[in-house]
C-alpha positions as CSV (number, residue, x, y, z in Angstrom):
1,M,0.0,0.0,0.0
2,T,1.4,3.4,-1.0
3,L,1.8,6.2,1.5
4,R,-0.8,8.2,-0.6
5,T,-3.3,5.3,-0.3
6,K,-2.7,5.1,3.4
7,Y,-3.5,8.8,3.8
8,Q,-6.6,8.5,1.6
9,I,-7.9,5.6,3.7
10,E,-7.2,7.7,6.8
11,K,-9.2,10.6,5.3
12,L,-11.9,8.2,4.3
13,N,-12.2,7.1,7.9
14,T,-12.6,10.8,9.0
15,L,-15.4,11.3,6.4
16,L,-17.1,8.2,7.8
17,C,-16.8,9.5,11.4
18,Q,-18.7,12.6,10.3
19,N,-21.5,10.3,9.0
20,V,-21.5,7.5,11.6
21,V,-25.2,8.0,12.6
22,A,-26.3,7.7,8.9
23,I,-24.0,4.6,8.5
24,L,-25.5,2.9,11.6
25,N,-29.0,3.6,10.2
26,E,-28.0,2.3,6.7
27,L,-26.7,-0.9,8.3
28,N,-29.8,-1.3,10.5
29,V,-28.0,-0.9,13.8
30,C,-30.2,0.5,16.6
31,H,-28.3,3.1,18.5
32,R,-28.5,5.8,21.1
33,L,-26.7,9.1,21.4
34,N,-25.1,9.2,24.8
35,G,-23.1,12.4,25.2
36,E,-19.7,12.0,23.6
37,Y,-20.6,8.4,22.5
38,I,-23.1,6.5,20.4
39,T,-23.9,3.2,22.2
40,F,-25.5,0.2,20.6
41,P,-25.7,-3.6,20.9
42,C,-22.6,-5.0,19.2
43,P,-23.8,-5.9,15.7
44,V,-20.7,-8.0,15.1
45,H,-21.5,-10.7,17.7
46,E,-25.2,-9.8,17.6
47,S,-25.3,-8.8,21.3
48,R,-28.7,-8.0,23.0
49,S,-27.2,-5.5,25.4
50,N,-27.8,-1.9,24.4
51,R,-24.4,-0.8,25.7
52,S,-22.1,-3.6,24.6
53,A,-20.5,-1.4,21.9
54,S,-19.9,2.3,21.4
55,V,-18.3,4.9,19.0
56,V,-16.6,8.1,20.3
57,I,-18.2,11.0,18.4
58,S,-16.6,13.9,20.2
59,E,-14.2,15.6,17.8
60,Y,-12.3,16.9,20.9
61,S,-11.5,13.3,22.0
62,Y,-8.2,11.7,21.1
63,H,-10.3,8.6,20.4
64,Y,-12.7,10.3,18.0
65,G,-14.2,7.9,15.5
66,T,-13.0,4.7,17.2
67,W,-15.5,2.0,18.2
68,S,-15.2,-0.6,20.9
69,C,-17.1,-3.8,21.7
70,W,-17.0,-3.9,25.5
71,S,-18.2,-7.5,25.9
72,R,-16.2,-9.6,23.4
73,G,-13.6,-7.2,22.0
74,C,-14.9,-7.5,18.4
75,H,-12.9,-4.3,17.6
76,E,-9.7,-6.2,18.1
77,R,-10.6,-8.6,15.2
78,F,-11.8,-6.0,12.7
79,G,-10.1,-2.8,13.8
80,K,-11.2,0.2,15.9
81,T,-11.9,2.5,12.9
82,I,-15.4,3.0,11.4
83,L,-14.2,1.0,8.4
84,G,-13.4,-1.8,10.9
85,L,-16.9,-1.5,12.3
86,I,-18.4,-1.7,8.9
87,H,-16.2,-4.7,8.0
88,G,-17.4,-6.5,11.2
89,I,-21.1,-5.7,10.5
90,Q,-20.9,-6.8,6.9
91,T,-19.1,-10.0,7.7
92,T,-21.8,-10.8,10.3
93,Q,-24.7,-9.8,8.0
94,N,-23.3,-11.8,5.0
95,K,-22.3,-14.8,7.2
96,C,-18.9,-14.9,5.6
97,T,-15.7,-12.8,5.6
98,V,-16.0,-9.7,3.5
99,S,-12.8,-8.3,1.9
100,K,-11.4,-5.0,3.0
101,Q,-11.6,-3.8,-0.6
102,S,-15.3,-4.5,-0.6
103,V,-15.7,-2.5,2.6
104,I,-13.8,0.4,1.2
105,K,-15.9,0.3,-2.0
106,W,-19.1,0.2,0.1
107,A,-17.9,3.2,2.1
108,L,-17.0,5.2,-1.0
109,T,-20.3,4.5,-2.6
110,F,-22.1,5.5,0.7
111,L,-20.3,8.8,0.6
112,G,-21.0,9.3,-3.1
113,L,-17.4,8.8,-4.2
114,K,-16.2,6.7,-7.1
115,S,-12.8,5.8,-5.9
116,L,-10.0,6.6,-3.4
117,D,-8.7,9.0,-6.1
118,D,-11.7,11.2,-5.3
119,I,-10.2,11.8,-1.9
120,V,-7.7,14.6,-2.2
121,V,-4.5,14.3,-0.2
122,D,-1.1,16.1,-0.4
123,D,1.4,15.0,-3.1
124,E,3.7,12.1,-2.4
125,N,6.7,14.2,-1.4
126,T,4.7,16.2,1.2
127,L,3.3,13.0,2.6
128,K,6.8,11.6,3.0
129,K,7.9,14.7,4.8
130,K,4.8,14.5,7.1
131,N,5.4,10.8,7.7
132,F,9.0,11.4,8.5
133,Y,8.1,14.2,10.9
134,L,5.5,12.1,12.7
135,Q,7.9,9.2,13.1
136,S,10.5,11.6,14.6
137,I,8.2,12.9,17.3
138,I,6.6,9.6,18.3
């Protein structure tokens, strides 16, 4: 995966975070706004508990846009991003493993985009500089 693609997917996740309520509605996940979180029964393991999973929706939180399954840790299997949540839900709904490429395609279509190339990021040299800078301060 190129650095450009990595940043495009990161930006795709940000766009998905901004639309998480609509995504949950589209995927038929009953949810409740709960302050800085959206809580819901984990759709990945088909929980019945209304608070078994959550997504952080506060843009001021370091964990903005991450989801967690508090009962079985489903986010560890599929990833903590909104793309990971969609991946887990689609895998459960389809009763088979869905490819990450298929999840990205679904997300792009949901957002009205044709491909990752529709997501504008900096040129490759600028991204390399940013990546080098981030690695030097971490």
